[in-house]
C-alpha positions as a Markdown table, in Angstrom:
| # | Residue | x | y | z |
|---|---|---|---|---|
| 1 | Met | -21.3 | 60.0 | 1.0 |
| 2 | His | -22.8 | 58.1 | 3.9 |
| 3 | Ile | -23.0 | 55.0 | 1.6 |
| 4 | Ile | -19.3 | 55.2 | 0.8 |
| 5 | Ile | -18.4 | 55.5 | 4.5 |
| 6 | Gly | -20.6 | 52.5 | 5.2 |
| 7 | Ala | -18.9 | 50.4 | 2.5 |
| 8 | Ile | -15.4 | 51.4 | 3.7 |
| 9 | Thr | -16.4 | 50.5 | 7.2 |
| 10 | Ala | -17.8 | 47.1 | 6.1 |
| 11 | Leu | -14.6 | 46.4 | 4.1 |
| 12 | Ala | -12.4 | 47.3 | 7.1 |
| 13 | Gly | -14.5 | 45.1 | 9.3 |
| 14 | Leu | -14.1 | 42.2 | 6.9 |
| 15 | Ile | -10.4 | 42.6 | 6.7 |
| 16 | Trp | -10.1 | 42.8 | 10.5 |
| 17 | Ala | -12.2 | 39.6 | 10.9 |
| 18 | Leu | -10.1 | 37.7 | 8.3 |
| 19 | Asn | -6.9 | 38.9 | 10.0 |
| 20 | Ser | -8.2 | 37.8 | 13.4 |
| 21 | Leu | -9.2 | 34.4 | 12.1 |
| 22 | Gln | -5.8 | 33.9 | 10.5 |
| 23 | Arg | -4.0 | 34.9 | 13.7 |
| 24 | Ser | -6.2 | 32.4 | 15.7 |
| 25 | Gly | -5.1 | 29.5 | 13.4 |
| 26 | Phe | -7.7 | 29.4 | 10.7 |
| 27 | Asp | -6.2 | 28.8 | 7.3 |
| 28 | Leu | -7.6 | 31.3 | 4.8 |
| 29 | Asn | -6.4 | 29.1 | 1.9 |
| 30 | Ser | -9.1 | 26.6 | 2.8 |
| 31 | Leu | -11.6 | 29.0 | 1.4 |
| 32 | Asn | -9.9 | 28.9 | -2.0 |
| 33 | Pro | -11.7 | 26.3 | -4.2 |
| 34 | Phe | -8.7 | 25.7 | -6.4 |
| 35 | Phe | -6.4 | 25.1 | -3.4 |
| 36 | Trp | -9.1 | 22.7 | -1.9 |
| 37 | Ala | -9.3 | 20.8 | -5.2 |
| 38 | Arg | -5.5 | 20.4 | -5.4 |
| 39 | Arg | -5.2 | 19.3 | -1.8 |
| 40 | Arg | -8.0 | 16.8 | -2.3 |
| 41 | Lys | -6.3 | 15.4 | -5.4 |
| 42 | Trp | -3.0 | 14.9 | -3.5 |
| 43 | Gln | -4.8 | 13.4 | -0.5 |
| 44 | Lys | -6.5 | 10.9 | -2.7 |
| 45 | Leu | -3.3 | 10.0 | -4.5 |
| 46 | Tyr | -0.9 | 9.9 | -1.5 |
| 47 | Gly | -3.2 | 9.5 | 1.5 |
| 48 | Arg | -3.3 | 5.7 | 1.1 |
| 49 | Arg | -0.8 | 3.4 | 2.8 |
| 50 | Pro | 2.4 | 2.8 | 0.9 |
| 51 | Leu | 1.5 | -0.9 | 0.9 |
| 52 | Tyr | -1.3 | -0.1 | -1.5 |
| 53 | His | 1.0 | 1.8 | -4.0 |
| 54 | Leu | 3.2 | -1.1 | -5.0 |
| 55 | Asp | 3.4 | -1.1 | -8.8 |
| 56 | Asn | 6.2 | -3.7 | -9.1 |
| 57 | Pro | 4.7 | -7.2 | -9.1 |
| 58 | Met | 7.8 | -8.6 | -7.3 |
| 59 | Glu | 7.4 | -6.1 | -4.5 |
| 60 | Ala | 3.6 | -6.7 | -4.2 |
| 61 | Ala | 4.2 | -10.5 | -4.2 |
| 62 | Gly | 7.0 | -10.1 | -1.6 |
| 63 | Ala | 4.8 | -8.1 | 0.7 |
| 64 | Ile | 2.0 | -10.7 | 0.6 |
| 65 | Ile | 4.5 | -13.6 | 1.1 |
| 66 | Val | 6.1 | -11.9 | 4.1 |
| 67 | Gly | 2.6 | -11.0 | 5.5 |
| 68 | Leu | 1.6 | -14.6 | 5.1 |
| 69 | Val | 4.5 | -15.8 | 7.1 |
| 70 | Asn | 3.9 | -13.0 | 9.6 |
| 71 | Gln | 0.4 | -14.3 | 10.4 |
| 72 | Glu | 1.8 | -16.9 | 12.8 |
| 73 | Gly | 3.5 | -14.2 | 14.9 |
| 74 | Leu | 7.2 | -13.3 | 14.9 |
| 75 | Ile | 9.1 | -14.7 | 12.1 |
| 76 | Ser | 11.8 | -17.2 | 13.1 |
| 77 | Gln | 15.3 | -17.1 | 11.7 |
| 78 | Glu | 14.6 | -20.4 | 9.8 |
| 79 | Gln | 11.5 | -18.8 | 8.2 |
| 80 | Lys | 13.4 | -15.7 | 7.2 |
| 81 | Gln | 16.1 | -17.9 | 5.6 |
| 82 | His | 13.4 | -19.9 | 3.8 |
| 83 | Val | 11.7 | -16.8 | 2.5 |
| 84 | Ile | 15.0 | -15.3 | 1.3 |
| 85 | Glu | 15.8 | -18.6 | -0.5 |
| 86 | Leu | 12.3 | -18.5 | -2.1 |
| 87 | Phe | 13.0 | -14.9 | -3.3 |
| 88 | Glu | 16.4 | -15.9 | -4.6 |
| 89 | Ser | 15.3 | -18.9 | -6.5 |
| 90 | Asn | 12.0 | -17.6 | -7.9 |
| 91 | Phe | 12.6 | -13.9 | -8.3 |
| 92 | Asn | 16.2 | -14.3 | -9.6 |
| 93 | Leu | 17.6 | -12.1 | -6.9 |
| 94 | Asn | 21.0 | -12.2 | -5.2 |
| 95 | Ser | 21.1 | -12.7 | -1.4 |
| 96 | Asn | 21.4 | -8.9 | -0.7 |
| 97 | Glu | 18.5 | -8.0 | -2.9 |
| 98 | Ala | 16.4 | -10.8 | -1.4 |
| 99 | Asn | 17.2 | -9.7 | 2.1 |
| 100 | Glu | 16.3 | -6.1 | 1.2 |
| 101 | Leu | 13.0 | -7.3 | -0.2 |
| 102 | Leu | 12.3 | -9.2 | 3.0 |
| 103 | Leu | 13.1 | -6.1 | 5.1 |
| 104 | Ala | 11.1 | -3.7 | 3.0 |
| 105 | Ser | 8.1 | -6.1 | 2.9 |
| 106 | Ser | 8.3 | -6.6 | 6.6 |
| 107 | His | 8.1 | -2.9 | 7.2 |
| 108 | Leu | 5.2 | -2.5 | 4.8 |
| 109 | Val | 3.0 | -5.2 | 6.3 |
| 110 | Lys | 3.9 | -4.7 | 10.0 |
| 111 | Asp | 0.6 | -3.0 | 10.8 |
| 112 | Glu | -1.6 | -4.9 | 8.4 |
| 113 | Leu | -4.2 | -6.7 | 10.5 |
| 114 | Asn | -6.4 | -8.2 | 7.8 |
| 115 | Leu | -4.0 | -9.2 | 5.0 |
| 116 | Ala | -6.6 | -11.5 | 3.3 |
| 117 | Gly | -9.0 | -8.5 | 3.1 |
| 118 | Ser | -6.2 | -6.3 | 1.8 |
| 119 | Val | -5.0 | -8.5 | -1.0 |
| 120 | Arg | -7.1 | -6.7 | -3.6 |
| 121 | Asn | -5.7 | -3.3 | -2.5 |
| 122 | Ile | -2.1 | -4.5 | -2.5 |
| 123 | Leu | -2.2 | -6.2 | -5.9 |
| 124 | Glu | -4.6 | -3.8 | -7.8 |
| 125 | Ile | -1.9 | -1.5 | -9.2 |
| 126 | Ser | 0.4 | -4.2 | -10.3 |
| 127 | Arg | -2.2 | -6.6 | -11.6 |
| 128 | Ser | -1.7 | -5.9 | -15.3 |
| 129 | Lys | 2.0 | -6.7 | -14.9 |
| 130 | Phe | 1.5 | -10.3 | -13.7 |
| 131 | Thr | 1.8 | -13.1 | -16.3 |
| 132 | Pro | 0.0 | -16.4 | -15.9 |
| 133 | Glu | 3.4 | -18.0 | -15.1 |
| 134 | Met | 4.1 | -15.4 | -12.5 |
| 135 | Ile | 0.7 | -16.0 | -10.9 |
| 136 | Glu | 1.3 | -19.7 | -10.8 |
| 137 | Thr | 4.8 | -19.2 | -9.3 |
| 138 | Phe | 3.4 | -16.7 | -6.8 |
| 139 | Ile | 0.7 | -19.1 | -5.5 |
| 140 | Glu | 3.3 | -21.9 | -5.3 |
| 141 | Ile | 5.6 | -19.6 | -3.2 |
| 142 | Leu | 2.7 | -18.8 | -0.9 |
| 143 | Lys | 1.9 | -22.5 | -0.4 |
| 144 | Ser | 5.5 | -23.3 | 0.2 |
| 145 | Ala | 5.9 | -20.4 | 2.7 |
| 146 | Ala | 2.7 | -21.4 | 4.5 |
| 147 | Ser | 3.6 | -25.0 | 4.8 |
| 148 | Phe | 7.2 | -24.5 | 6.1 |
| 149 | His | 6.3 | -25.6 | 9.7 |
| 150 | Gly | 3.6 | -28.1 | 8.7 |
| 151 | Ser | 0.3 | -27.3 | 7.2 |
| 152 | Ala | -1.0 | -23.8 | 6.5 |
| 153 | Thr | -3.2 | -22.2 | 9.2 |
| 154 | Ala | -6.7 | -21.1 | 8.4 |
| 155 | Ile | -5.7 | -17.4 | 8.1 |
| 156 | Gln | -2.8 | -18.4 | 5.8 |
| 157 | Gln | -5.2 | -20.4 | 3.7 |
| 158 | Asp | -7.6 | -17.5 | 3.5 |
| 159 | Ile | -4.7 | -15.3 | 2.1 |
| 160 | Ile | -3.8 | -17.9 | -0.5 |
| 161 | Asn | -7.5 | -18.2 | -1.5 |
| 162 | Ala | -7.8 | -14.4 | -1.7 |
| 163 | Val | -4.8 | -14.3 | -4.0 |
| 164 | Thr | -6.1 | -17.1 | -6.1 |
| 165 | Lys | -9.5 | -15.5 | -6.4 |
| 166 | Phe | -8.0 | -12.1 | -7.2 |
| 167 | Phe | -6.1 | -13.6 | -10.2 |
| 168 | Ser | -9.0 | -15.6 | -11.6 |
| 169 | Ala | -9.3 | -13.1 | -14.5 |
| 170 | Asp | -6.8 | -13.0 | -17.4 |
| 171 | Thr | -3.7 | -10.8 | -17.2 |
| 172 | Lys | -1.2 | -9.4 | -19.7 |
| 173 | Asn | 2.2 | -10.8 | -20.3 |
| 174 | Asn | 5.0 | -8.9 | -18.6 |
| 175 | Glu | 8.1 | -9.6 | -16.6 |
| 176 | Trp | 8.7 | -9.5 | -12.8 |
| 177 | Cys | 10.8 | -6.3 | -12.9 |
């Protein structure tokens, strides 16, 4: 009988301790291994920056192009117009779509400090969708955007070199969209 009373007392103490922990802010679900595994999976999948989840090659290329132009500081109106014209002529977009791509890309790269170091992360998901023609056009667009106000700066040249190095391997044939 005294063993049963001791077991009931221990169980009541455990329940009281867990209840007190929960009221103090401790999440009891964190002790569940299945919940932890699911949370870890979501964190790995969606814990990265949105810039690193671009699966459309046009969006990834647009982000890098805008980031390249952004390296000089604030983008002037002439540079914006030049980038929009590049998007329209090379990506076959109308002016509204090109402007939306510019705005979305500007938002994605606004906090990117080392764009040359992030090229691999940005292009990794969409790499298989780039064709050799698309890669060639992409590098030409980068060079054109960098040389809009003269020659490319060292940082801009590093970004162009990083893109060129990233695409040194063969890719499959697909389309921009």
